[in-house]
KEKE-352827 format. One record per residue: residue number from 0; residue in three letters; chain; x, y, z of N, C-alpha, C in turn. Coordinates in steps of 0.1 Angstrom, whole numbers, plus 5000, padded with zeros to 4 digits. Atoms other than C-alpha are relative to their C-alpha. Layout:
BEGIN
    i   aa  ch   n.X   n.Y   n.Z  ca.X  ca.Y  ca.Z   c.X   c.Y   c.Z
  NUM  ALA   A     X     Y     Z     X     Y     Z     X     Y     Z
...
//
This chain:
BEGIN
    i   aa  ch   n.X   n.Y   n.Z  ca.X  ca.Y  ca.Z   c.X   c.Y   c.Z
    0  MET   A  4997  5006  4980  0332  9808  8730  4996  4986  4992
    1  LEU   A  5000  5016  5008  0321  9774  8714  5011  4991  4992
    2  ASP   A  4987  5011  5007  0350  9765  8696  5009  5003  5008
    3  THR   A  4991  4998  4988  0369  9777  8725  5004  4991  5008
    4  ARG   A  5008  5010  4993  0350  9754  8744  5002  4985  4997
    5  MET   A  4995  5006  5006  0354  9728  8725  5012  4990  4996
    6  SER   A  4983  4998  4997  0396  9731  8723  4996  5000  5014
    7  ALA   A  4997  4996  4988  0396  9737  8757  4996  4982  5005
    8  ASP   A  5003  5013  4998  0375  9700  8761  5011  4989  4991
    9  PHE   A  4996  5008  5010  0396  9683  8735  5009  4998  5002
   10  THR   A  4980  5003  4994  0435  9695  8746  4996  4990  5018
   11  ALA   A  4998  5007  4994  0419  9685  8783  5004  4982  5001
   12  SER   A  4996  5014  4997  0412  9650  8775  5008  4992  4991
   13  LEU   A  4985  5007  5005  0444  9642  8754  5007  4998  5013
   14  PHE   A  4995  5000  4995  0457  9651  8781  5004  4996  5015
   15  SER   A  5008  5010  4991  0442  9633  8808  5009  4993  5005
   16  GLY   A  4998  5011  4998  0450  9606  8830  5002  4988  4991
   17  GLY   A  5000  5017  5015  0442  9579  8808  5010  4999  4989
   18  ALA   A  4997  4997  5016  0454  9596  8775  5017  5000  5006
   19  ALA   A  4992  4997  4992  0487  9602  8796  5004  4988  4998
   20  ARG   A  4993  5019  4995  0494  9561  8809  5000  5001  4990
   21  VAL   A  5003  5010  5015  0483  9555  8770  5012  5006  4994
   22  ALA   A  4985  4997  5006  0511  9576  8755  5008  4999  5008
   23  THR   A  4989  5003  4994  0537  9565  8784  5003  4987  4994
   24  THR   A  4997  5018  5010  0531  9527  8772  5001  4995  4993
   25  SER   A  4990  5002  5014  0538  9533  8738  5009  5007  5000
   26  PHE   A  4991  4996  4999  0565  9552  8742  5009  4991  5005
   27  LEU   A  4988  5005  4996  0581  9528  8764  4997  4987  4993
   28  LEU   A  4998  5016  5010  0574  9497  8740  5002  5003  4982
   29  ALA   A  5000  5001  5015  0578  9519  8707  5021  5004  5003
   30  PHE   A  4988  4998  5000  0613  9535  8721  5010  4991  4998
   31  PRO   A  4987  5002  5000  0638  9508  8729  4996  4986  4990
   32  ALA   A  4995  5003  5014  0626  9489  8698  5003  5004  4986
   33  LEU   A  4994  4995  5007  0632  9518  8674  5010  4999  5002
   34  PHE   A  4989  5003  4989  0660  9522  8695  5012  4989  4992
   35  SER   A  4997  5012  5006  0672  9486  8688  5005  4997  4994
   36  ILE   A  4999  5004  5010  0665  9483  8655  5006  5007  4988
   37  VAL   A  4994  4985  5007  0680  9521  8642  5017  4993  5001
   38  ASN   A  4985  4999  4998  0712  9512  8662  5015  5008  5005
   39  PRO   A  4997  4986  5001  0722  9544  8664  5017  4997  5001
   40  LEU   A  4987  5003  4998  0755  9536  8679  5010  4990  4989
   41  GLY   A  4990  5005  5014  0769  9513  8655  4998  5003  4990
   42  ALA   A  4995  4993  5015  0758  9529  8627  5006  5009  5000
   43  SER   A  4996  4989  4997  0774  9557  8641  5014  4995  4989
   44  LEU   A  4984  5008  5006  0813  9536  8632  4998  5000  4986
   45  ILE   A  4999  5000  5023  0801  9534  8597  5001  5019  4991
   46  PHE   A  4994  4984  5003  0789  9567  8595  5014  5007  4990
   47  ALA   A  4988  4987  5001  0824  9580  8603  5012  4994  4988
   48  GLN   A  5000  4999  5012  0834  9559  8576  4999  5003  4987
   49  ALA   A  5009  4992  5013  0809  9571  8550  5006  5011  4997
   50  THR   A  5002  4989  5002  0817  9603  8555  5015  5005  5005
   51  ALA   A  4988  4991  4995  0856  9603  8561  5011  5008  4986
   52  GLY   A  4993  4991  5012  0877  9627  8541  4986  5016  4999
   53  ARG   A  5010  4995  4999  0852  9649  8550  5000  5014  5012
   54  SER   A  4994  4989  4986  0853  9688  8570  4984  4999  5009
   55  GLN   A  5005  5002  4984  0836  9688  8607  4984  5003  5001
   56  LYS   A  5015  4994  5002  0809  9712  8595  4990  4992  4993
   57  GLU   A  5005  5004  5008  0802  9696  8566  4996  4982  5010
   58  ILE   A  5000  5014  4993  0797  9660  8592  4987  5006  5005
   59  PHE   A  5009  4997  4989  0774  9684  8617  4983  4998  4989
   60  ALA   A  5016  4996  5007  0750  9693  8587  4993  4984  4994
   61  LEU   A  5011  5019  4995  0745  9654  8576  5000  4999  5005
   62  ALA   A  5008  5009  4990  0740  9642  8605  4987  5006  4999
   63  ARG   A  5011  4992  4996  0713  9671  8610  4993  4993  4987
   64  LEU   A  5008  5002  5007  0700  9664  8574  4990  4983  5003
   65  VAL   A  5008  5017  4995  0697  9622  8582  4996  5001  5006
   66  ALA   A  5014  4995  4995  0678  9631  8609  4988  5005  4999
   67  PHE   A  5014  4993  5003  0657  9650  8599  4995  4983  4989
   68  TYR   A  5004  5004  5003  0648  9628  8569  4998  4984  5008
   69  SER   A  5001  5011  4991  0650  9593  8592  4986  5005  5010
   70  PHE   A  5014  4996  4990  0626  9614  8615  4986  4997  4993
   71  ALA   A  5014  4996  5014  0599  9621  8581  5002  4984  4997
   72  LEU   A  5003  5020  5010  0604  9575  8567  4998  5000  5016
   73  MET   A  5002  5007  4990  0596  9569  8608  4984  5003  5003
   74  VAL   A  5013  4992  4999  0566  9596  8612  4987  4997  4989
   75  VAL   A  5010  4998  5009  0550  9592  8581  4995  4976  5001
   76  SER   A  5001  5017  4995  0556  9546  8588  4992  5003  5006
   77  ILE   A  5009  4994  4987  0536  9555  8620  4990  5004  5002
   78  TRP   A  5010  4990  5001  0513  9577  8609  4990  4991  4989
   79  PHE   A  5006  4996  5015  0501  9567  8573  5000  4981  4997
   80  GLY   A  4999  5015  5007  0517  9527  8570  4985  4989  5002
   81  SER   A  5013  5013  5001  0489  9507  8584  4990  5007  4994
   82  LYS   A  5015  4999  5005  0462  9525  8570  5000  4992  4984
   83  VAL   A  5001  4999  5012  0479  9525  8533  4996  4981  5002
   84  LEU   A  5004  5017  5007  0481  9482  8540  4985  4999  5004
   85  VAL   A  5009  5002  4999  0445  9485  8554  4994  4998  4983
   86  PHE   A  5011  5000  5013  0434  9501  8520  5003  4987  4989
   87  PHE   A  4998  5008  5009  0453  9475  8501  4992  4987  5006
   88  GLY   A  5011  5010  4995  0431  9450  8520  5008  4984  5011
   89  VAL   A  4986  5006  4989  0463  9438  8548  4988  5003  5013
   90  THR   A  5008  4999  4985  0441  9434  8580  5014  5003  5008
   91  VAL   A  4992  5003  4994  0457  9445  8613  5010  4986  5002
   92  ASN   A  4996  5012  4997  0461  9416  8630  5013  4989  4988
   93  ALA   A  4991  4999  5007  0480  9405  8596  5019  5004  5001
   94  LEU   A  4987  4989  4997  0503  9434  8597  5003  4998  5011
   95  ARG   A  4997  5005  4992  0509  9427  8633  5010  4987  5001
   96  VAL   A  4996  5016  5000  0515  9387  8626  5014  5007  4991
   97  ALA   A  4990  4997  5012  0538  9401  8597  5014  5005  5006
   98  GLY   A  4985  4991  4988  0559  9428  8617  5007  4994  5010
   99  GLY   A  4993  5007  4988  0565  9407  8644  5003  4992  5002
  100  THR   A  4994  5019  5008  0576  9377  8623  5018  5010  4999
  101  VAL   A  4985  4994  5006  0602  9402  8605  5012  5008  5009
  102  VAL   A  4995  4992  4988  0613  9422  8644  5009  4992  5003
  103  ALA   A  4992  5015  4995  0620  9387  8656  5013  4993  4994
  104  VAL   A  4990  5001  5005  0640  9374  8628  5009  5010  5003
  105  ARG   A  4982  4992  4995  0662  9406  8629  5011  4998  5013
  106  ALA   A  4992  5000  4990  0669  9407  8662  5009  4985  4996
  107  TRP   A  4989  5012  5000  0682  9370  8659  5007  5001  4993
  108  ASP   A  4984  4994  5006  0704  9380  8634  5010  5005  5008
  109  LEU   A  4990  4987  4996  0715  9407  8650  5009  4993  5013
  110  LEU   A  4997  5007  4986  0716  9386  8682  5016  4991  5003
  111  GLN   A  4993  5004  5001  0734  9362  8668  5018  4997  4991
  112  SER   A  4983  4998  5007  0761  9369  8643  4997  5021  4996
  113  PRO   A  4995  4979  5005  0762  9416  8641  5011  4999  4995
  114  GLU   A  4991  5000  5004  0790  9409  8621  4993  5003  4982
  115  SER   A  5004  5001  5009  0769  9401  8591  4990  5013  4996
  116  ILE   A  5015  4990  5004  0739  9428  8595  5012  5014  4997
  117  GLU   A  4990  4995  5006  0773  9453  8600  5007  5003  4989
  118  ALA   A  4996  4999  5013  0788  9440  8568  4984  5007  4994
  119  GLN   A  5004  4994  5011  0756  9447  8551  4989  5018  5004
  120  LYS   A  4999  4983  4995  0751  9482  8566  5010  5008  4997
  121  GLU   A  4987  4995  5005  0783  9493  8558  4997  5000  4989
  122  LYS   A  4998  5000  5013  0780  9479  8523  4987  5014  4992
  123  GLN   A  5010  4990  5004  0748  9502  8520  5001  5012  5000
  124  ALA   A  4998  4981  4999  0763  9535  8533  5011  4999  4992
  125  LEU   A  4994  4994  5009  0795  9531  8517  4998  4998  4985
  126  GLN   A  5001  5001  5019  0781  9520  8478  5011  4994  4990
  127  GLY   A  4990  5010  5009  0810  9493  8471  5008  5006  5005
  128  GLY   A  4993  4997  4991  0831  9500  8494  5008  5019  4998
  129  LYS   A  4999  4980  5003  0834  9542  8483  4994  5008  5011
  130  THR   A  5008  4979  4993  0826  9575  8508  4994  5003  4996
  131  VAL   A  5007  4994  5011  0803  9589  8501  5006  5024  4996
  132  MET   A  4988  4993  5005  0821  9619  8483  4994  5007  4990
  133  SER   A  5000  4995  5010  0801  9633  8462  5000  5018  4998
  134  PRO   A  4990  4984  5007  0807  9673  8447  4987  5001  5010
  135  ASN   A  5012  4987  4988  0769  9683  8471  4996  4989  5007
  136  TRP   A  5000  5014  4989  0773  9664  8504  4986  4994  5000
  137  SER   A  5016  5009  5004  0731  9666  8504  5000  4993  4993
  138  ASP   A  5000  5007  5004  0730  9648  8479  4995  4981  5003
  139  SER   A  5000  5012  4989  0736  9613  8502  4994  5001  5012
  140  ALA   A  5006  5004  4985  0719  9625  8529  4987  4990  5002
  141  PHE   A  5010  5006  4998  0687  9608  8517  5002  4983  4999
  142  PHE   A  4993  5017  5003  0701  9577  8499  5019  5004  4996
  143  PRO   A  5007  5014  4989  0720  9558  8509  4998  5004  5016
  144  LEU   A  4999  4998  4987  0723  9573  8545  4985  5003  5005
  145  ALA   A  5011  5004  4986  0691  9577  8559  4993  4993  4997
  146  MET   A  5013  5010  5007  0673  9551  8536  5013  4993  4987
  147  PRO   A  5008  5014  4989  0680  9520  8537  5015  5003  5014
  148  PHE   A  4993  5007  4993  0707  9521  8559  5002  5007  5016
  149  THR   A  5006  4994  4991  0697  9547  8583  4983  4995  5009
  150  VAL   A  5017  5004  4998  0657  9539  8583  4999  4983  4989
  151  GLY   A  4995  5010  5014  0661  9505  8562  4984  4991  5005
  152  PRO   A  5018  5003  5002  0623  9482  8556  5004  4990  5014
  153  GLY   A  5000  5004  4988  0631  9467  8590  4992  5008  5011
  154  THR   A  5007  4992  4993  0626  9498  8608  4984  5006  4997
  155  ILE   A  5012  5001  5003  0595  9501  8586  4988  4994  5000
  156  ALA   A  5017  5016  4996  0578  9469  8594  5005  5002  5013
  157  VAL   A  5000  4996  4986  0589  9480  8634  4988  5013  5001
  158  ALA   A  5006  4995  4995  0571  9511  8633  4987  5002  4992
  159  ILE   A  5021  5007  5002  0536  9502  8610  5001  4991  5007
  160  ALA   A  5005  5010  4986  0532  9475  8634  5000  5004  5010
  161  LEU   A  5003  4994  4983  0537  9497  8665  4988  5010  4997
  162  GLY   A  5013  4992  4999  0512  9520  8652  4984  4992  4995
  163  SER   A  5012  5005  4999  0486  9497  8647  4998  4991  5009
  164  GLY   A  5001  5016  4987  0491  9481  8676  4989  5010  5017
  165  CYS   A  5009  4994  4990  0464  9507  8694  4986  4989  5005
  166  PRO   A  5007  5013  4995  0447  9486  8722  4987  5010  4997
  167  PRO   A  5004  4994  5006  0415  9489  8716  4988  5005  5017
  168  GLY   A  5007  4987  4986  0392  9520  8742  5007  5008  4999
  169  ALA   A  4996  4996  4999  0422  9529  8739  5000  5021  4995
  170  SER   A  5003  4989  5011  0431  9571  8728  5007  4998  4988
  171  PHE   A  4991  4997  5007  0446  9568  8699  5012  5011  5000
  172  LEU   A  4992  4986  5002  0458  9604  8694  5014  4997  5015
  173  ALA   A  4990  5007  4990  0479  9595  8731  5007  4990  4989
  174  TYR   A  4994  5013  5002  0491  9563  8717  5008  5003  4985
  175  GLU   A  4985  4995  5013  0506  9576  8678  5007  5009  5007
  176  GLY   A  4986  4990  4994  0519  9607  8702  5013  4994  5008
  177  GLY   A  4987  4999  4991  0540  9587  8726  5006  4987  4988
  178  ILE   A  4992  5010  5011  0550  9563  8697  5014  5013  4990
  179  THR   A  4992  4991  5008  0560  9599  8676  5012  5007  5006
  180  ILE   A  4989  4997  4987  0580  9611  8710  5009  4992  5001
  181  ALA   A  4991  5007  4993  0597  9578  8713  5007  5003  4985
  182  ALA   A  4988  4994  5012  0610  9586  8673  5005  5013  5002
  183  VAL   A  4999  4983  5000  0618  9621  8680  5012  4998  5012
  184  CYS   A  4990  5008  4993  0637  9603  8707  5013  4994  4995
  185  VAL   A  4994  5009  5007  0655  9580  8691  5011  5008  4985
  186  VAL   A  4987  4994  5012  0669  9605  8658  4999  5016  5005
  187  LEU   A  4996  4991  4997  0675  9627  8681  5016  4992  5014
  188  ILE   A  4990  5009  5002  0703  9598  8693  5008  4997  4995
  189  VAL   A  4995  4997  5008  0712  9595  8659  5000  5010  4991
  190  TRP   A  4987  4987  4998  0720  9631  8657  5011  5003  5002
  191  LEU   A  4991  4995  4986  0741  9635  8682  5009  4985  4999
  192  ALA   A  4990  5010  5001  0760  9599  8674  5004  4999  4991
  193  TYR   A  4985  4999  5009  0769  9605  8640  5001  5015  4997
  194  SER   A  4989  4992  5002  0780  9642  8645  5009  4996  5015
  195  GLY   A  4991  5007  4994  0800  9627  8672  5008  4983  4993
  196  SER   A  4997  5019  5008  0811  9591  8649  5008  5003  5007
  197  GLU   A  4988  4997  4999  0844  9601  8651  5003  4998  5016
  198  ARG   A  4996  5001  4991  0847  9606  8688  4991  4979  5008
  199  LEU   A  5009  5019  5000  0823  9572  8695  5009  4987  4993
  200  VAL   A  4995  5014  5006  0842  9552  8675  5019  4999  5007
  201  SER   A  4990  5002  4985  0875  9556  8700  4994  5000  5010
  202  MET   A  5002  5012  4988  0858  9551  8730  4991  4989  4998
  203  LEU   A  5004  5013  5010  0837  9522  8715  5008  4990  5000
  204  GLY   A  4990  5013  5005  0859  9504  8693  4985  4993  4997
  205  VAL   A  5002  5015  5010  0846  9474  8674  4987  4994  5009
  206  THR   A  4996  5011  4990  0842  9452  8704  4985  5005  5017
  207  GLY   A  5003  4994  4995  0822  9478  8729  4984  5004  4996
  208  THR   A  5016  5003  5003  0792  9484  8700  4997  4987  4996
  209  ARG   A  5004  5015  5000  0788  9442  8692  4994  5001  5015
  210  ILE   A  5003  5002  4983  0781  9445  8735  4989  5005  4996
  211  VAL   A  5011  4988  5005  0756  9473  8728  4991  4994  4991
  212  SER   A  5014  5004  5012  0740  9460  8697  4988  4981  5002
  213  ARG   A  5008  5011  4995  0736  9420  8712  4990  5011  5018
  214  MET   A  5009  4992  4992  0720  9447  8743  4983  4999  4996
  215  ALA   A  5019  4996  5013  0694  9457  8718  4995  4993  4995
  216  ALA   A  5002  5009  5011  0691  9428  8696  4989  4992  5015
  217  LEU   A  5006  5008  4993  0674  9411  8732  4988  5003  5000
  218  VAL   A  5018  4987  4995  0650  9445  8739  4994  4990  4990
  219  LEU   A  5009  5001  5017  0642  9439  8701  4990  4984  5001
  220  LEU   A  5010  5013  5007  0632  9402  8696  4990  5001  5011
  221  CYS   A  5011  4999  4995  0612  9403  8726  4987  5006  4999
  222  ILE   A  5012  4996  5003  0592  9430  8715  4997  4997  4986
  223  GLY   A  5003  5000  5012  0589  9415  8680  4992  4983  5000
  224  VAL   A  5011  5009  4999  0578  9384  8695  4988  5001  5011
  225  GLN   A  5015  4997  4996  0552  9406  8717  4986  5009  4991
  226  ILE   A  5007  4997  5010  0538  9421  8683  4998  4985  4995
  227  LEU   A  5007  5012  5008  0534  9389  8668  4992  4988  5009
  228  ALA   A  5009  5011  4997  0515  9373  8697  4992  5010  5003
  229  ALA   A  5005  4994  5002  0495  9403  8696  4992  4995  4988
  230  GLY   A  5013  4999  5017  0481  9401  8656  4998  4980  5003
  231  VAL   A  4997  5014  4997  0485  9356  8672  4986  5005  5002
  232  GLN   A  5014  4996  4992  0451  9369  8697  4994  5007  4991
  233  GLY   A  5008  4995  5010  0438  9390  8671  4991  4994  4990
  234  PHE   A  5008  5015  5006  0433  9361  8650  4991  4992  5011
  235  VAL   A  5008  5009  4994  0419  9341  8679  4987  5006  5005
  236  VAL   A  5011  4996  4997  0394  9363  8689  4995  5003  4989
  237  ASP   A  5005  5001  5008  0382  9374  8659  4990  4987  4998
  238  ILE   A  5006  5013  5009  0377  9332  8648  4988  4996  5009
  239  TRP   A  5012  5006  4988  0360  9325  8684  4984  5015  5000
  240  GLN   A  5011  4991  5000  0334  9359  8678  4994  4997  4983
  241  HIS   A  5013  5009  5013  0327  9340  8642  4997  4991  5001
  242  ILE   A  5002  5010  4998  0322  9311  8653  4988  4998  5010
  243  LYS   A  5007  4990  4989  0302  9325  8683  4986  5005  4989
  244  ALA   A  5010  4990  5005  0280  9350  8657  4992  4981  4995
  245  ALA   A  5007  5007  5008  0275  9319  8636  4990  4986  5001
  246  GLY   A  5006  5010  4991  0261  9295  8662  4989  5000  5007
//
């Protein structure tokens, strides 16, 4: 009876109004950031080139496996990335400043010259200009299609920065849960975009994809600045508290 009551109390607190607001806020922060940095619509055009010559069944299976690996990479980064860095002596504020800077720089590059980002991703996916035609198609699912093509260093930096941004006093589980749901949504879009990559190529084309990429880059730039500002604010608060304690 006691275990049942404790479980019920935990569930009630997790899904209370305050926790729901925290989860919703973290989702609304994380989804545009992860979507913008992954850019599944733009990546699907290169994915179509990387899987040229494969059957539709193989493309569907490969897209599903890439989405699964991408989800695993993002979830590990969200839940454990900041813990690993803190273990090595990196503070949360330093992580936010570094992560926000990486995100902002990445977004600025994507906003100014999406062509260079596309060329870099194409090089990663096509492995020197060759389509991914290994004897076993699943061999290419993790590397290079999941990492670094879909989830690269920029995405991992964003995920770690988001995972370390739980506001003081907020429910940690609700905050991390909202970010995880955002990662699930992004991965589902990756799965759908990659599965229908040939159709997206004909619908959007290069110009349409670059328009979407620039719009996403603007949102990503704002989020990067917000993460950076949170880190700077944390440093200022820590310094002020240290001065007050010393005085």
